[in-house]
N, C-alpha and C positions, 0 to 999 in steps of 0.2 A: 731833362726828363722830369716832367711834372707828373706828381701823384696826387690823386684826389683822396682825402681823409674825411670820413663822416663823423664828426664829434657834436656833442651838445655845446652850443655856444655859451651856456651858462657856467659850465664847468671848466677849470683850467686844465691844460694838457700840455705834454711835451712830446714832441716828435724827434726821433732819433734815426737818422738814416746812416747806414754803414756801407761805405763803398770801399772796396779792396783796391789797393794800389797794384799796378802791374809792374811787371819786371822791366818792361821798356822805359817806364818813367825813372826807374832806378838807374838804368845805364845812361840816360839822357842827363840826369842830374850829376852822375860820376864824370861825364865827359865835360860838362860845363865847369864842374870844379876843378878838374885837371887843367883845363884851359886857362882858368883864372889864376891857378897856382903858377903856371908857366909865365903869364904875363907879369905877375907881381913878385917873381923870383928875384932874389938879390944877386944871382949868379948869371954868367953869360949863358947862351943857349948850348954852346959846346960843352961846357962844363956841367950843365944840367943833364944833358943827354948821357954824358959818361957816368954821372951819379945814378941816373935811372937805370943804365945798363948794369952798373955794379950791383945795385939793389935787386934787379931782376934776376941776375945769376945767383945771388945769395938766396933769393926766394925760391929759385928753381931747385938749388941744392938742398935747401931745407925741406922742400916738398918731396924731393927724392928720398931723403933720409926718413922723412915721416912715413912715405909709402912703403919703404923697405922695412921699417920698424913694425907698421901695420901688418905687412905681409908676413914677416916672421912670427908675429904674434898670432895671426890666423892660422898659419901652418903649424905651429907649435900646439895650439888648442885643438886643431883637427887631428894631429897626430896622437895627442894625449887621448882624446875622445875614442879614437880608433883603436888605441892599445887597450883602453878599458873595455870597449865592446868585444875585442878579440879575447880578453881574459875571461870575460863572462861567457863568452860562447864556448871556450875551452872548459871552463867549470861546468857548464851545462852538459857538454859532451861527456865529461868524466862522471857526472851524476847519472847521466843515461846509461852509461856503460856499467856502473855499479848496480844500478836498478835491473838491467838486463841480466847480469850475472846472478842477482838474487832471484829473479823470476825463473831462470833456468834451473838453479839449485832447487827451488821450490817444486818446479815441474818434475824434476828427477826424483825428488823425495816422495812426491805424490804418486808418481808411477810405481816407485818401489813399494810404497805402502799399499797401493791397490793390488799389485802383484802378490804381496804377502797375504793380504786379506782374501784374494781369490784362492790362493793356495790353502789357506786355513778352511775356507768355506768347503773347497772341494774335498779336503780331507775329512771334514765333519760329515759331509754328504756320504763319502764312501764309509765311514764307520757306521752311520745310520742305516745305510743300505745293507751292510754286512750283518747288522744287528737284526734287521727284519728278515734277512734271508736265513739266518741261523734260527731264528724264532719260528719260522714257517717250516724249516725242515725238522726240528727236534721237539720242541715244546709247545707246539700250537695245540689249543683245545679243540676237541672234536666238536662236531655239529651237534650231537645228542647231548653231551655234557653241557654245552652252552645252552641249549633249550631247557635243562633241567634246573639250572641254577636260579633263573628268576622264579620258578614255580616253588622251590625250597624256600626261597626268601619270603615269598608271600605266605607260604605255609606258617613260618616262624612268627610273622606278624599277626596272623590269625590266632595263634595261641596266646599271644600277649594281650589281645583286646578281648574285653568281656562282652558278652551278648547283651544287648539292650532290651531284650524282650521280658 
């Protein structure tokens, strides 16, 4: 694959092309290396196969142990996280219940205070009404005396002020 780069010929430059290897080339190299190892092995083929089988069994057991360890670790971590979440949910529920009880007590206290204030207001209204009714019945001023009172007050003021003439 040829690429064309446009550079000034008078200036020095460096071109770096990065190509990533593929997994296929890794497996081809692995197969070639395994084949060369078998060809140059100091043991017979049967002995080499037994050794490979033994190593494969060990690797399988080690992989199972590692998978079990990882699984146990993941399960333990999950259960620990689950326990902590459940504890926090329980704590939140308890806090909600406490707040709910506080709100209910506050509402009951508010209702009781409102009822008490209403009764007090009704009592005061009844007292005021009774006072007005008793005033109207017994000691209410008459219409003529109410009309004379301002005239008498004006007359007393007239006596106090000297004539300016």
